[in-house]
C-alpha positions in Angstrom: 287.2 155.4 99.6 285.7 152.5 97.7 286.8 150.0 100.4 285.1 152.1 103.0 281.8 152.2 101.0 282.0 148.4 100.4 282.5 147.9 104.2 279.6 150.2 105.1 277.4 148.5 102.5 278.2 145.1 103.9 277.5 146.2 107.5 274.2 147.8 106.3 273.1 144.5 104.6 274.0 142.4 107.7 272.1 144.9 109.9 269.1 144.8 107.6 269.1 141.0 107.7 269.2 141.0 111.5 266.4 143.6 111.7 264.3 141.7 109.2 264.8 138.5 111.2 263.8 140.1 114.5 260.8 141.7 112.7 259.7 138.4 111.3 260.0 136.7 114.7 257.9 139.5 116.3 255.1 139.3 113.6 254.8 135.6 112.8 255.7 133.7 116.0 252.9 133.6 118.6 254.0 132.7 122.1 252.2 129.7 123.7 250.1 130.8 126.7 249.8 128.4 129.6 248.9 128.5 133.3 251.7 128.9 135.8 251.6 127.8 139.4 254.3 128.3 142.0 254.3 126.9 145.5 255.2 129.4 148.3 256.4 128.1 151.7 254.1 129.0 154.5 257.0 130.8 156.3 257.1 133.5 153.6 253.3 134.3 153.8 253.5 136.2 157.0 253.3 135.9 160.7 
């Protein structure tokens, strides 16, 4: 039983680190906004 608890504790720590990393990225990294242009061929605009 101690081996199972040690395994579950390790999995919980790794999961917590992953969750913390994702949370830190969501809170502290701002995406850069920029204008986007795309050319559309005239054959796709209609008849």
